[in-house]
N, C-alpha and C positions, 0 to 999 in steps of 0.2 A: 504494500500500500504506500504509494507515494504520489506526488503531484505530477510525476513524469507521465502518468496515464493520460493526462490532459495536454501533454506537450508533444504528442506525436505529430509528424509532418502533416500539413494540410493535404487532404486527399482530393486533388483537383480532377483526376481522371483515373482510368483503370490501367494506365501504362505502368511499366516498371518504374519505381520511384514515385508512383501516384501523381506524376506531373509536378511534383514538388522539387525534384532535383534529378539530374542525370548522374550525379555522384552518389556517394554513400553517406546518408545522413547519420548524425551521431546517435540517433535513436531510431529503431526500426519503424518502417511504415506498417501500419496495422494490416493484417492479412485481409480484412474485410474491404480494403480499398478497391478490390476487383468489382464490387457491386455497390459499395457505399461511398460515393464520391460526388463532387459537385456536378460534373458533366452528366451523370446519370439522372440528375434531378431537373435539368433545364427544360425538358419537353414533357414533363409529367404534371398534370393539373393537380394531383394529390400530394405533391412533394412539399417539403419544408420551404424550398426555394420559391415555389409558386405561392405559398401562403404568405411569405414575407413580401412578395411583390404586391399581393392584394392589400396587405397592411400599409405599405408605402403609398399605394394608390389612394387609400382612404385618407391618409394624412394630406395628400395633395388635393383631393376632391371635397373634403368636408372640413371647413374651418374649425368646427367644434373639436376635432381631434388635436389640432395644433394649438389652438387658442382658448379652448373652453375651460371653464372653472372645473375644479376637481373636488369631488366629495367621496370619501371612502365609505363603503357601505357594508363590508363584510362584518359578520357578527361574532368575531372573536376566534373563529376557527383558523389556526395558523396555516392550514393548507388551502384555504379558499381566499382568493383576492378578488374583491369586487369594488367597483367604483362607478360613479356617474360623472359624465362631463356635460356641461351646459354652456351654450354660446347663443345668446339671444333666444330665439325660439327652437333652436336645435338642441337635441339631447341624445346621449348615448349611454348605454349601460354595458359595462364590460365585466364578465365573470370568468374566473379561471380557477381550475383545480390544479394546484401545484404539488400533487402527490400521486403515488402509484396505486391508490385505492379510490373507489367511487366515494363522492362526498355530496351531501345535500347542503346547498347554500342556506345560510340563515339571513334572510333579507327582509325582515319585518318592516323596515323603513320604506320599502318600495312595494309592499304587498299589492296595493291596488293600482298604483301609478304605472306599473309595467306588466300587468296581468295579460294584456292583449298585445304584447310586443311582437315585432317582426324581426326575424333573424337576418342580420346584415352580413355577418361573417362568422365562420366557425372553422376550427381545425379538424372537425369530423362531423358526420351527420348528427344533427342536434335538434332538440326540441326548443322552440322559442320561449317556452315558459321558464322564467328565471328561477322558479322554485323546484324544478325537476332536478334530481341528483345529477351531478356531472360525472362522467366517466373519468378514469385516470388521465391526467394531463390534458383534459378537455378545456378549451377556452372558446368563448363566444362573445360577439358584439351584437347588441340589440338596439333597435330604434323603436320609438312609440309608433303605433299605427296612426296614420293621419286620416 
């Protein structure tokens, strides 16, 4: 157990050296680089890369993401992070489960305000109800129905 596990060479593609180097790195390239690499994610709609692109697009398209006020809403569960952003008439609710176990968000403060929310973005198939338990590592962004 050391922090070297997080210091392996960046896996850019499935070539020898993972596209990180043509030489010999001081720490070995992870054997999973043949299938787990940046290049393998570019054309997949379900990849982490595609999800980040959608997150960046939200920041550019919706001023509430970049400029909105922030109000934390999670109810004390250290594994659930939930907050609301507001900017003028725009609102967003973000809920994330930061654990490897399913978690039910405790969001009493938004019980009625977000009951009929619309799912704007999620990292997996998700229910737009903010009170439905989140799967491990699930995150979703909700907007109120207009």
